[in-house]
MDAnalysis code that builds the backbone (N, CA, C; Angstrom):
import MDAnalysis as mda
import numpy as np

u = mda.Universe.empty(705, n_residues=235, atom_resindex=np.repeat(np.arange(235), 3), trajectory=True)
u.add_TopologyAttr("name", ["N", "CA", "C"] * 235)
u.add_TopologyAttr("resid", np.arange(1, 236))
u.add_TopologyAttr("resname", ["MET", "TYR", "ARG", "GLN", "PRO", "LYS", "ILE", "TYR", "TYR", "ILE", "THR", "SER", "THR", "LYS", "LEU", "GLN", "ASP", "GLU", "LEU", "TYR", "PHE", "GLN", "HIS", "ILE", "VAL", "GLN", "ASP", "MET", "LYS", "ASN", "SER", "TYR", "TYR", "TRP", "SER", "ASP", "ASP", "TRP", "SER", "GLU", "GLU", "PHE", "TYR", "ILE", "GLN", "LEU", "ALA", "LYS", "ARG", "GLY", "PHE", "ILE", "CYS", "THR", "THR", "TYR", "ASP", "THR", "LYS", "ASP", "GLY", "LEU", "VAL", "LEU", "LEU", "PRO", "GLU", "LEU", "GLU", "TYR", "ASP", "TYR", "GLY", "VAL", "LEU", "ASP", "PHE", "LYS", "ASP", "LEU", "HIS", "VAL", "SER", "GLN", "LYS", "VAL", "LYS", "LYS", "LEU", "LEU", "LYS", "LYS", "ASP", "ASP", "TYR", "THR", "PHE", "SER", "ILE", "ASP", "LYS", "ARG", "PHE", "ASP", "GLU", "VAL", "ILE", "GLU", "SER", "PHE", "GLU", "LYS", "HIS", "HIS", "LYS", "TYR", "ASN", "TRP", "PHE", "LYS", "GLY", "LYS", "TYR", "ILE", "GLU", "LEU", "PHE", "LYS", "LYS", "LEU", "HIS", "LYS", "ASN", "ILE", "TYR", "ASP", "ASN", "PHE", "LYS", "VAL", "ILE", "SER", "VAL", "GLU", "ILE", "SER", "SER", "LYS", "ASP", "GLY", "GLU", "LEU", "VAL", "CYS", "GLY", "GLU", "VAL", "GLY", "TYR", "ILE", "ILE", "GLY", "LYS", "ILE", "TYR", "THR", "SER", "LEU", "SER", "GLY", "PHE", "SER", "SER", "ARG", "GLU", "LYS", "ARG", "TYR", "ASN", "ASN", "TYR", "GLY", "ASN", "LEU", "GLN", "LEU", "VAL", "LEU", "LEU", "ALA", "GLN", "TYR", "LEU", "LYS", "GLN", "ASN", "SER", "PHE", "ASP", "PHE", "TRP", "ASN", "LEU", "GLY", "HIS", "PRO", "HIS", "MET", "THR", "TYR", "LYS", "GLN", "LYS", "LEU", "GLY", "ALA", "LYS", "VAL", "TYR", "THR", "ARG", "GLU", "GLU", "PHE", "LEU", "SER", "ARG", "TRP", "ASN", "GLY", "VAL", "ILE", "GLN", "HIS", "ASP"])
u.atoms.positions = np.array([
    [82.615, -167.941, 169.188],
    [81.269, -167.417, 168.962],
    [81.242, -166.541, 167.725],
    [80.207, -166.645, 166.913],
    [80.049, -165.814, 165.724],
    [79.975, -164.346, 166.128],
    [80.740, -163.507, 165.399],
    [80.808, -162.085, 165.741],
    [79.712, -161.302, 165.036],
    [78.630, -161.075, 165.732],
    [77.555, -160.254, 165.193],
    [77.935, -158.788, 165.366],
    [77.402, -157.905, 164.504],
    [77.640, -156.466, 164.696],
    [77.165, -155.994, 166.070],
    [76.055, -156.556, 166.519],
    [75.506, -156.228, 167.834],
    [74.687, -157.401, 168.329],
    [74.798, -157.689, 169.633],
    [73.983, -158.743, 170.230],
    [72.874, -158.060, 171.029],
    [71.639, -158.293, 170.631],
    [70.518, -157.565, 171.193],
    [70.024, -158.196, 172.497],
    [69.534, -157.337, 173.369],
    [68.965, -157.750, 174.647],
    [67.570, -158.313, 174.412],
    [67.284, -159.429, 175.041],
    [65.973, -160.061, 174.875],
    [65.315, -160.256, 176.232],
    [64.006, -160.098, 176.268],
    [63.255, -160.222, 177.513],
    [62.069, -161.164, 177.308],
    [61.477, -161.559, 178.406],
    [60.296, -162.418, 178.362],
    [59.145, -161.718, 177.653],
    [58.963, -160.438, 177.938],
    [57.877, -159.672, 177.318],
    [58.040, -159.618, 175.807],
    [59.259, -159.369, 175.345],
    [59.519, -159.335, 173.905],
    [59.234, -160.685, 173.268],
    [59.618, -161.731, 173.964],
    [59.469, -163.076, 173.421],
    [58.006, -163.487, 173.293],
    [57.153, -162.877, 174.105],
    [55.718, -163.165, 174.033],
    [55.042, -162.428, 172.886],
    [55.733, -161.448, 172.316],
    [55.204, -160.668, 171.200],
    [55.448, -161.448, 169.907],
    [54.385, -161.958, 169.307],
    [54.519, -162.826, 168.138],
    [55.172, -162.111, 166.956],
    [54.863, -160.839, 166.755],
    [55.477, -160.085, 165.663],
    [56.978, -159.932, 165.876],
    [57.361, -159.672, 167.127],
    [58.780, -159.543, 167.453],
    [59.503, -160.869, 167.213],
    [58.886, -161.961, 167.648],
    [59.524, -163.265, 167.474],
    [59.672, -163.616, 166.003],
    [58.657, -163.336, 165.200],
    [58.754, -163.625, 163.770],
    [59.844, -162.786, 163.105],
    [60.038, -161.572, 163.601],
    [61.136, -160.732, 163.103],
    [62.485, -161.393, 163.412],
    [62.621, -161.943, 164.617],
    [63.851, -162.651, 164.996],
    [64.072, -163.861, 164.084],
    [63.014, -164.613, 163.849],
    [63.120, -165.819, 163.011],
    [63.613, -165.468, 161.620],
    [63.105, -164.387, 161.060],
    [63.438, -164.000, 159.695],
    [64.759, -163.252, 159.579],
    [65.309, -162.826, 160.704],
    [66.570, -162.074, 160.704],
    [67.751, -163.034, 160.658],
    [68.259, -163.294, 159.461],
    [69.350, -164.248, 159.307],
    [70.729, -163.610, 159.452],
    [70.766, -162.360, 159.908],
    [72.049, -161.725, 160.224],
    [72.406, -161.923, 161.691],
    [71.430, -162.369, 162.480],
    [71.644, -162.516, 163.915],
    [71.146, -163.873, 164.409],
    [71.897, -164.442, 165.333],
    [71.449, -165.682, 165.967],
    [71.548, -165.585, 167.487],
    [72.496, -164.792, 167.981],
    [72.704, -164.662, 169.423],
    [71.963, -163.460, 169.995],
    [71.456, -163.641, 171.217],
    [70.849, -162.565, 171.992],
    [71.396, -162.693, 173.407],
    [71.151, -161.710, 174.264],
    [71.656, -161.842, 175.622],
    [70.607, -161.387, 176.627],
    [70.769, -161.898, 177.849],
    [69.837, -161.538, 178.918],
    [70.513, -161.700, 180.268],
    [70.034, -160.928, 181.241],
    [70.464, -161.102, 182.629],
    [69.320, -161.664, 183.466],
    [68.322, -162.213, 182.789],
    [67.184, -162.852, 183.462],
    [67.508, -164.334, 183.637],
    [67.786, -164.737, 184.878],
    [68.154, -166.109, 185.177],
    [66.983, -166.898, 185.773],
    [65.783, -166.471, 185.498],
    [64.619, -167.151, 186.065],
    [64.344, -168.454, 185.318],
    [63.774, -169.395, 186.036],
    [63.411, -170.677, 185.430],
    [62.361, -170.473, 184.336],
    [61.417, -169.596, 184.582],
    [60.318, -169.372, 183.643],
    [60.830, -168.853, 182.296],
    [61.777, -167.929, 182.352],
    [62.305, -167.350, 181.119],
    [63.124, -168.375, 180.338],
    [63.913, -169.170, 181.049],
    [64.716, -170.202, 180.391],
    [63.807, -171.183, 179.642],
    [62.742, -171.613, 180.292],
    [61.810, -172.562, 179.668],
    [61.111, -171.913, 178.474],
    [60.762, -170.651, 178.631],
    [60.126, -169.913, 177.537],
    [61.046, -169.877, 176.312],
    [62.323, -169.596, 176.539],
    [63.306, -169.581, 175.454],
    [63.429, -170.965, 174.814],
    [63.534, -171.975, 175.651],
    [63.696, -173.346, 175.153],
    [62.515, -173.754, 174.275],
    [61.317, -173.409, 174.704],
    [60.128, -173.798, 173.944],
    [60.000, -173.034, 172.635],
    [60.676, -171.900, 172.525],
    [60.705, -171.136, 171.279],
    [61.780, -171.658, 170.318],
    [62.632, -172.578, 170.804],
    [63.669, -173.146, 169.945],
    [65.064, -172.597, 170.190],
    [65.203, -171.656, 171.148],
    [66.529, -171.153, 171.504],
    [67.310, -172.218, 172.268],
    [68.605, -172.229, 172.078],
    [69.495, -173.026, 172.903],
    [70.408, -172.056, 173.641],
    [70.422, -172.139, 174.958],
    [71.108, -171.137, 175.779],
    [72.460, -171.612, 176.286],
    [73.463, -170.763, 176.097],
    [74.767, -170.955, 176.722],
    [75.031, -169.721, 177.587],
    [76.293, -169.394, 177.839],
    [76.626, -168.204, 178.640],
    [77.781, -167.453, 177.998],
    [77.976, -166.222, 178.483],
    [79.091, -165.399, 177.988],
    [79.576, -164.524, 179.136],
    [80.894, -164.436, 179.270],
    [81.498, -163.596, 180.308],
    [81.622, -162.157, 179.819],
    [81.069, -161.216, 180.579],
    [81.226, -159.792, 180.280],
    [81.945, -159.126, 181.454],
    [82.313, -157.876, 181.283],
    [82.992, -157.149, 182.363],
    [82.080, -156.973, 183.575],
    [80.768, -157.095, 183.345],
    [79.801, -156.958, 184.439],
    [79.338, -158.309, 184.981],
    [79.948, -159.387, 184.479],
    [79.587, -160.709, 184.973],
    [79.011, -161.607, 183.891],
    [78.626, -162.781, 184.294],
    [78.110, -163.791, 183.374],
    [76.696, -163.433, 182.918],
    [76.451, -163.565, 181.608],
    [75.103, -163.340, 181.084],
    [74.640, -164.585, 180.340],
    [73.330, -164.697, 180.229],
    [72.720, -165.781, 179.464],
    [72.821, -165.429, 177.981],
    [73.149, -166.428, 177.152],
    [73.336, -166.197, 175.722],
    [72.422, -167.139, 174.917],
    [71.159, -166.760, 174.767],
    [70.243, -167.582, 173.977],
    [70.592, -167.486, 172.488],
    [70.531, -168.613, 171.805],
    [70.823, -168.618, 170.371],
    [69.685, -169.283, 169.608],
    [69.154, -168.568, 168.637],
    [68.241, -169.145, 167.662],
    [69.111, -169.463, 166.457],
    [69.485, -170.696, 166.327],
    [70.572, -171.064, 165.427],
    [70.180, -170.915, 163.954],
    [71.198, -170.691, 163.119],
    [70.953, -170.602, 161.682],
    [70.567, -171.970, 161.124],
    [71.228, -173.004, 161.649],
    [70.972, -174.387, 161.243],
    [70.954, -175.269, 162.483],
    [70.223, -176.371, 162.396],
    [70.122, -177.316, 163.514],
    [70.445, -178.732, 163.016],
    [71.075, -179.503, 163.896],
    [71.285, -180.912, 163.613],
    [70.129, -181.717, 164.176],
    [69.454, -182.470, 163.323],
    [68.287, -183.256, 163.735],
    [68.543, -184.727, 163.431],
    [68.390, -185.568, 164.453],
    [68.512, -187.006, 164.243],
    [67.142, -187.655, 164.260],
    [66.764, -188.206, 163.121],
    [65.624, -189.117, 163.061],
    [66.185, -190.509, 163.292],
    [65.556, -191.258, 164.148],
    [66.171, -192.493, 164.644],
    [66.340, -193.564, 163.564],
    [65.573, -193.460, 162.494],
    [65.750, -194.375, 161.366],
    [67.088, -194.128, 160.669],
    [67.661, -192.953, 160.866],
    [68.928, -192.592, 160.228],
    [70.140, -192.884, 161.111],
    [69.918, -193.400, 162.317],
    [71.020, -193.649, 163.246],
    [72.055, -194.578, 162.620],
    [73.306, -194.148, 162.666],
    [74.408, -194.977, 162.164],
    [75.262, -195.442, 163.336],
    [75.500, -196.730, 163.405],
    [76.326, -197.313, 164.463],
    [77.621, -197.824, 163.836],
    [78.737, -197.216, 164.208],
    [80.029, -197.592, 163.629],
    [80.454, -198.980, 164.101],
    [81.406, -199.552, 163.410],
    [81.926, -200.870, 163.781],
    [82.570, -200.834, 165.169],
    [83.250, -199.731, 165.483],
    [83.892, -199.605, 166.796],
    [82.859, -199.602, 167.918],
    [81.757, -198.914, 167.695],
    [80.699, -198.884, 168.705],
    [80.012, -200.244, 168.804],
    [79.845, -200.915, 167.687],
    [79.242, -202.255, 167.714],
    [80.075, -203.211, 168.573],
    [81.387, -203.073, 168.504],
    [82.264, -203.912, 169.331],
    [82.087, -203.594, 170.818],
    [81.941, -202.295, 171.124],
    [81.736, -201.908, 172.523],
    [80.383, -202.412, 173.035],
    [79.381, -202.382, 172.199],
    [78.062, -202.887, 172.596],
    [78.138, -204.360, 172.979],
    [78.966, -205.101, 172.282],
    [79.107, -206.531, 172.567],
    [79.916, -206.782, 173.837],
    [80.836, -205.857, 174.161],
    [81.663, -206.040, 175.362],
    [80.837, -205.995, 176.635],
    [79.846, -205.123, 176.655],
    [78.948, -205.029, 177.807],
    [79.716, -204.853, 179.120],
    [80.690, -203.925, 179.114],
    [81.478, -203.664, 180.325],
    [81.158, -202.291, 180.903],
    [79.917, -201.867, 180.753],
    [79.515, -200.519, 181.145],
    [78.073, -200.555, 181.637],
    [77.660, -199.455, 182.270],
    [76.258, -199.263, 182.650],
    [75.767, -197.967, 182.027],
    [74.687, -198.029, 181.281],
    [74.060, -196.854, 180.698],
    [72.901, -196.437, 181.601],
    [72.828, -195.158, 181.924],
    [71.760, -194.702, 182.825],
    [71.243, -193.328, 182.425],
    [70.032, -193.055, 182.862],
    [69.396, -191.757, 182.654],
    [69.128, -191.138, 184.016],
    [69.677, -189.939, 184.213],
    [69.356, -189.136, 185.394],
    [69.758, -189.781, 186.725],
    [70.878, -190.479, 186.737],
    [71.356, -191.104, 187.965],
    [72.537, -190.361, 188.603],
    [73.298, -189.594, 187.777],
    [74.508, -188.951, 188.296],
    [74.599, -187.501, 187.791],
    [73.477, -186.816, 187.912],
    [73.325, -185.460, 187.360],
    [74.427, -184.504, 187.826],
    [74.614, -184.378, 189.130],
    [75.598, -183.434, 189.658],
    [77.019, -183.787, 189.204],
    [77.326, -185.074, 189.169],
    [78.663, -185.506, 188.758],
    [78.932, -185.187, 187.293],
    [77.919, -185.339, 186.463],
    [78.080, -185.014, 185.042],
    [78.419, -183.539, 184.881],
    [77.665, -182.678, 185.569],
    [77.926, -181.237, 185.478],
    [79.314, -180.881, 186.005],
    [79.708, -181.491, 187.102],
    [81.042, -181.230, 187.662],
    [82.147, -181.649, 186.704],
    [81.876, -182.619, 185.866],
    [82.884, -183.136, 184.944],
    [83.142, -182.203, 183.763],
    [82.209, -181.309, 183.465],
    [82.398, -180.408, 182.325],
    [83.648, -179.553, 182.495],
    [83.802, -178.967, 183.682],
    [84.948, -178.087, 183.922],
    [86.275, -178.842, 183.831],
    [86.266, -180.090, 184.244],
    [87.490, -180.900, 184.209],
    [87.891, -181.271, 182.785],
    [86.918, -181.391, 181.907],
    [87.193, -181.932, 180.577],
    [87.175, -180.897, 179.454],
    [86.702, -179.672, 179.717],
    [86.628, -178.666, 178.660],
    [87.530, -177.475, 178.957],
    [88.357, -177.127, 177.990],
    [89.228, -175.961, 178.133],
    [88.391, -174.695, 178.257],
    [87.377, -174.575, 177.395],
    [86.418, -173.488, 177.531],
    [85.088, -174.096, 177.967],
    [84.653, -173.728, 179.144],
    [83.418, -174.291, 179.695],
    [82.416, -173.181, 179.964],
    [81.347, -173.155, 179.162],
    [80.316, -172.126, 179.358],
    [79.293, -172.544, 180.406],
    [79.318, -173.812, 180.794],
    [78.352, -174.353, 181.756],
    [78.885, -174.098, 183.167],
    [78.566, -172.929, 183.726],
    [79.184, -172.533, 184.988],
    [78.333, -171.503, 185.733],
    [78.776, -171.188, 186.952],
    [78.182, -170.102, 187.724],
    [76.670, -170.136, 187.819],
    [76.052, -169.016, 187.452],
    [74.599, -168.884, 187.554],
    [73.868, -169.896, 186.680],
    [74.509, -170.315, 185.608],
    [73.866, -171.303, 184.728],
    [73.704, -172.633, 185.461],
    [74.740, -173.043, 186.189],
    [74.650, -174.280, 186.970],
    [73.563, -174.158, 188.032],
    [73.541, -173.031, 188.735],
    [72.517, -172.804, 189.765],
    [71.117, -172.919, 189.166],
    [70.926, -172.276, 188.018],
    [69.629, -172.319, 187.339],
    [69.304, -173.740, 186.905],
    [70.284, -174.425, 186.343],
    [70.025, -175.752, 185.806],
    [69.694, -176.760, 186.903],
    [70.292, -176.590, 188.067],
    [69.972, -177.478, 189.189],
    [68.544, -177.247, 189.669],
    [68.092, -176.001, 189.633],
    [66.691, -175.714, 189.973],
    [65.753, -176.350, 188.940],
    [66.114, -176.218, 187.668],
    [65.299, -176.789, 186.605],
    [65.227, -178.310, 186.717],
    [66.317, -178.905, 187.167],
    [66.360, -180.363, 187.316],
    [65.518, -180.821, 188.505],
    [65.529, -180.038, 189.554],
    [64.849, -180.404, 190.800],
    [63.335, -180.255, 190.711],
    [62.877, -179.216, 190.023],
    [61.457, -178.890, 190.018],
    [60.700, -179.569, 188.881],
    [59.390, -179.563, 188.984],
    [58.520, -180.184, 187.991],
    [57.776, -179.079, 187.236],
    [57.808, -179.175, 185.900],
    [57.172, -178.160, 185.057],
    [56.242, -178.836, 184.050],
    [55.409, -178.033, 183.455],
    [54.511, -178.526, 182.417],
    [55.282, -178.659, 181.104],
    [55.440, -179.891, 180.635],
    [56.030, -180.150, 179.316],
    [57.497, -179.709, 179.213],
    [58.243, -179.808, 180.289],
    [59.672, -179.476, 180.271],
    [60.370, -180.260, 181.374],
    [61.465, -180.931, 181.004],
    [62.199, -181.715, 181.991],
    [63.676, -181.765, 181.641],
    [64.511, -181.484, 182.632],
    [65.964, -181.570, 182.486],
    [66.428, -182.962, 182.901],
    [67.356, -183.539, 182.120],
    [67.894, -184.850, 182.475],
    [69.402, -184.903, 182.251],
    [70.012, -185.905, 182.841],
    [71.406, -186.241, 182.534],
    [71.436, -187.640, 181.938],
    [72.491, -187.910, 181.194],
    [72.706, -189.221, 180.570],
    [74.114, -189.653, 180.935],
    [74.288, -190.919, 181.343],
    [75.601, -191.352, 181.818],
    [75.990, -192.725, 181.289],
    [77.299, -192.909, 181.153],
    [77.878, -194.241, 181.026],
    [78.920, -194.388, 182.126],
    [78.788, -195.446, 182.897],
    [79.721, -195.741, 183.987],
    [80.400, -197.074, 183.720],
    [81.632, -197.195, 184.202],
    [82.330, -198.477, 184.100],
    [81.748, -199.440, 185.136],
    [82.111, -200.701, 185.033],
    [81.595, -201.699, 185.967],
    [82.032, -201.428, 187.407],
    [83.173, -200.714, 187.556],
    [83.627, -200.393, 188.912],
    [83.104, -199.029, 189.383],
    [82.189, -198.443, 188.612],
    [81.518, -197.225, 189.064],
    [82.103, -195.916, 188.597],
    [83.161, -195.945, 187.795],
    [83.746, -194.695, 187.305],
    [82.827, -194.072, 186.259],
    [82.596, -192.755, 186.375],
    [81.797, -192.039, 185.389],
    [82.663, -191.794, 184.160],
    [82.329, -192.435, 183.058],
    [83.169, -192.412, 181.859],
    [82.790, -191.272, 180.912],
    [81.503, -191.059, 180.726],
    [81.037, -189.974, 179.862],
    [79.587, -189.653, 180.204],
    [79.153, -188.495, 179.757],
    [77.779, -188.102, 180.058],
    [77.415, -186.794, 179.399],
    [76.158, -186.453, 179.480],
    [75.684, -185.182, 178.948],
    [74.432, -184.760, 179.698],
    [74.047, -183.511, 179.499],
    [72.776, -183.011, 180.022],
    [72.001, -182.361, 178.887],
    [70.691, -182.352, 179.055],
    [69.821, -181.730, 178.073],
    [68.422, -181.632, 178.641],
    [67.460, -181.331, 177.782],
    [66.086, -181.235, 178.271],
    [65.100, -181.842, 177.280],
    [63.988, -182.255, 177.857],
    [62.900, -182.852, 177.097],
    [61.731, -181.868, 177.066],
    [61.253, -181.586, 175.856],
    [60.018, -180.813, 175.684],
    [59.112, -181.663, 174.813],
    [57.985, -182.063, 175.371],
    [57.130, -182.972, 174.630],
    [57.866, -184.267, 174.358],
    [57.979, -184.630, 173.079],
    [58.703, -185.833, 172.677],
    [59.947, -185.474, 171.851],
    [60.571, -184.359, 172.238],
    [61.834, -183.953, 171.608],
    [62.880, -183.812, 172.707],
    [64.040, -184.398, 172.479],
    [65.160, -184.228, 173.403],
    [66.172, -183.290, 172.760],
    [66.675, -182.321, 173.535],
    [67.686, -181.369, 173.074],
    [68.950, -181.520, 173.900],
    [70.082, -181.753, 173.228],
    [71.379, -181.850, 173.903],
    [71.919, -180.466, 174.212],
    [72.617, -180.349, 175.344],
    [73.251, -179.084, 175.695],
    [74.765, -179.197, 175.760],
    [75.258, -180.020, 176.671],
    [76.708, -180.168, 176.814],
    [77.024, -181.562, 177.329],
    [78.228, -182.024, 177.025],
    [78.626, -183.356, 177.464],
    [80.126, -183.458, 177.641],
    [80.582, -184.624, 178.050],
    [82.015, -184.866, 178.206],
    [82.271, -186.350, 178.004],
    [83.545, -186.665, 177.759],
    [83.955, -188.062, 177.645],
    [85.378, -188.194, 178.171],
    [85.640, -189.259, 178.894],
    [86.968, -189.505, 179.450],
    [88.016, -189.546, 178.344],
    [89.182, -188.986, 178.628],
    [90.275, -188.983, 177.658],
    [91.171, -190.209, 177.795],
    [90.874, -191.074, 178.745],
    [91.691, -192.277, 178.920],
    [91.573, -193.187, 177.696],
    [92.706, -193.716, 177.267],
    [92.756, -194.528, 176.063],
    [91.807, -195.723, 176.137],
    [91.677, -196.305, 177.313],
    [90.825, -197.499, 177.447],
    [89.347, -197.179, 177.219],
    [89.020, -195.875, 177.234],
    [87.635, -195.479, 177.006],
    [87.433, -194.820, 175.641],
    [88.321, -195.099, 174.706],
    [88.151, -194.594, 173.349],
    [86.802, -195.033, 172.786],
    [86.084, -194.083, 172.186],
    [84.794, -194.330, 171.527],
    [83.623, -194.535, 172.485],
    [83.855, -194.402, 173.793],
    [82.727, -194.529, 174.727],
    [81.783, -193.326, 174.622],
    [82.317, -192.181, 174.212],
    [81.444, -191.033, 173.967],
    [80.472, -191.321, 172.833],
    [80.974, -191.953, 171.770],
    [80.100, -192.342, 170.653],
    [79.129, -193.439, 171.077],
    [79.595, -194.329, 171.946],
    [78.720, -195.363, 172.490],
    [77.555, -194.740, 173.239],
    [77.840, -193.717, 174.040],
    [76.777, -193.053, 174.793],
    [75.744, -192.428, 173.857],
    [76.210, -191.816, 172.766],
    [75.294, -191.211, 171.799],
    [74.374, -192.260, 171.180],
    [74.936, -193.385, 170.803],
    [74.144, -194.453, 170.190],
    [73.127, -195.009, 171.176],
    [73.558, -195.256, 172.404],
    [72.648, -195.797, 173.415],
    [71.538, -194.807, 173.740],
    [71.867, -193.523, 173.761],
    [70.850, -192.505, 174.010],
    [69.844, -192.472, 172.856],
    [70.348, -192.512, 171.635],
    [69.448, -192.522, 170.473],
    [68.508, -193.727, 170.534],
    [69.035, -194.884, 170.905],
    [68.203, -196.085, 171.013],
    [67.171, -195.941, 172.124],
    [67.584, -195.324, 173.227],
    [66.652, -195.082, 174.343],
    [65.525, -194.151, 173.906],
    [65.866, -193.087, 173.209],
    [64.851, -192.135, 172.752],
    [63.875, -192.799, 171.778],
    [64.408, -193.613, 170.881],
    [63.557, -194.332, 169.936],
    [62.604, -195.277, 170.669],
    [63.139, -196.025, 171.632],
    [62.325, -196.987, 172.381],
    [61.219, -196.300, 173.169],
    [61.460, -195.033, 173.535],
    [60.473, -194.285, 174.314],
    [59.638, -193.339, 173.458],
    [59.612, -193.623, 172.154],
    [58.703, -192.951, 171.205],
    [58.934, -191.453, 171.066],
    [60.200, -191.015, 171.168],
    [60.512, -189.612, 170.907],
    [60.388, -189.342, 169.415],
    [60.022, -188.110, 169.068],
    [59.888, -187.739, 167.658],
    [61.248, -187.574, 166.993],
    [62.132, -186.832, 167.634],
    [63.484, -186.668, 167.101],
    [64.397, -186.112, 168.183],
    [65.669, -186.053, 167.864],
    [66.702, -185.553, 168.769],
    [67.262, -184.270, 168.175],
    [67.167, -183.174, 168.919],
    [67.731, -181.888, 168.516],
    [69.168, -181.807, 169.024],
    [70.115, -181.846, 168.102],
    [71.533, -181.833, 168.461],
    [72.169, -180.449, 168.376],
    [71.351, -179.438, 168.100],
    [71.901, -178.078, 168.050],
    [72.775, -177.857, 166.835],
    [73.920, -177.180, 167.019],
    [74.818, -176.899, 165.897],
    [75.108, -178.174, 165.104],
    [74.855, -178.166, 163.804],
    [74.946, -179.418, 163.041],
    [76.318, -179.728, 162.457],
    [77.193, -178.721, 162.385],
    [78.414, -178.881, 161.598],
    [79.573, -179.441, 162.414],
    [79.301, -180.499, 163.148],
    [80.335, -181.215, 163.886],
    [80.362, -182.638, 163.356],
    [81.549, -183.127, 163.098],
    [81.702, -184.409, 162.423],
    [80.971, -185.539, 163.132],
    [81.068, -185.579, 164.471],
    [80.477, -186.702, 165.197],
    [78.958, -186.734, 165.047],
    [78.335, -185.563, 164.905],
    [76.884, -185.513, 164.730],
    [76.492, -186.034, 163.352],
    [77.272, -185.666, 162.350],
    [76.993, -186.138, 161.003],
    [77.213, -187.647, 160.895],
    [78.271, -188.141, 161.563],
    [78.534, -189.576, 161.545],
    [77.441, -190.358, 162.268],
    [76.821, -189.726, 163.232],
    [75.731, -190.366, 163.968],
    [74.491, -190.521, 163.091],
    [74.382, -189.659, 162.075],
    [73.234, -189.730, 161.168],
    [72.368, -188.488, 161.149],
    [72.801, -187.428, 161.859],
    [72.004, -186.200, 161.921],
    [71.970, -185.504, 160.566],
    [70.825, -184.899, 160.272],
    [70.643, -184.111, 159.055],
    [70.587, -182.627, 159.426],
    [70.955, -181.784, 158.461],
    [70.967, -180.341, 158.688],
    [69.620, -179.735, 158.292],
    [69.030, -179.016, 159.232],
    [67.790, -178.282, 158.980],
    [68.079, -176.789, 159.069],
    [67.554, -176.006, 158.151],
    [67.644, -174.561, 158.287],
    [66.788, -174.124, 159.474],
    [66.989, -172.924, 159.926],
    [66.184, -172.398, 161.038],
    [64.691, -172.530, 160.743],
    [64.283, -172.101, 159.562],
    [62.864, -172.144, 159.194],
    [62.348, -173.575, 159.167],
    [63.116, -174.481, 158.570],
    [62.707, -175.884, 158.506],
    [62.600, -176.488, 159.900],
    [63.588, -176.178, 160.726],
    [63.595, -176.730, 162.069],
    [62.408, -176.246, 162.878],
    [62.182, -174.927, 162.894],
    [61.095, -174.372, 163.707],
    [59.730, -174.849, 163.242],
    [59.587, -175.073, 161.943],
    [58.328, -175.607, 161.426],
    [58.073, -177.000, 161.997],
    [59.104, -177.832, 161.994],
    [58.942, -179.184, 162.528],
    [58.825, -179.157, 164.054],
    [59.648, -178.370, 164.696],
    [59.648, -178.222, 166.154],
    [58.267, -177.809, 166.653],
    [57.728, -176.745, 166.067],
    [56.432, -176.233, 166.510],
    [55.305, -177.234, 166.250],
    [55.437, -178.007, 165.173],
    [54.430, -179.007, 164.869],
    [54.345, -180.068, 165.940],
    [55.487, -180.394, 166.563],
    [55.518, -181.390, 167.642],
    [55.122, -180.761, 168.973],
    [55.720, -179.616, 169.293],
    [55.477, -178.945, 170.574],
    [54.001, -178.605, 170.769],
    [53.377, -178.099, 169.713],
    [51.988, -177.648, 169.812],
    [51.000, -178.793, 169.992],
    [51.446, -180.009, 169.710],
    [50.547, -181.157, 169.853],
    [50.827, -181.964, 171.118],
    [51.777, -181.517, 171.935],
    [52.117, -182.230, 173.178],
    [51.531, -181.512, 174.390],
])
């Protein structure tokens, strides 16, 4: 995590203050904030403002760590790049691609596959509530690839606001026979989003090789929020 001089406490009331929010947007010395508010309403409020929330362990317990990122990875579907290895997997057709069929299993797989896993504790409890309930213009989903014999090979979770999908966390099997299935899942998800008339895919932190290879472009915070708000406000 980037070491800020201080990570400021954020609340729902502060977030509703437009002057305060604009100050946050313009403050390029800070991206992380923290909160002990685990309510569904606050999480959705943060998400709709463009924050992406993870968690952080403190001596007093787990806290929510909303981040208004300095840069965002944005995939426009016309820019999607499909590697030769993924093209071969597409032809094999030895998998099942699904949306929101194995939500709990995907979340359980994070701890097994990540040395550092921020998706835990109260965050899981909150996310399961968000997945179960129905909200205005906000929906949590899982994405999965399963083998023909039913093994969960890779997956991710994220949320839909309007016609924008935002990725949060994912995993992919380390078994050699499933090499590149994680990239296959990304391509299939991008194709699904395109087919369902999504505006774009918010991939969060942009400086990861796999995101760039997929075709994502880097947007500054200001550029991203301008485009984000233009879509959100019309949905």
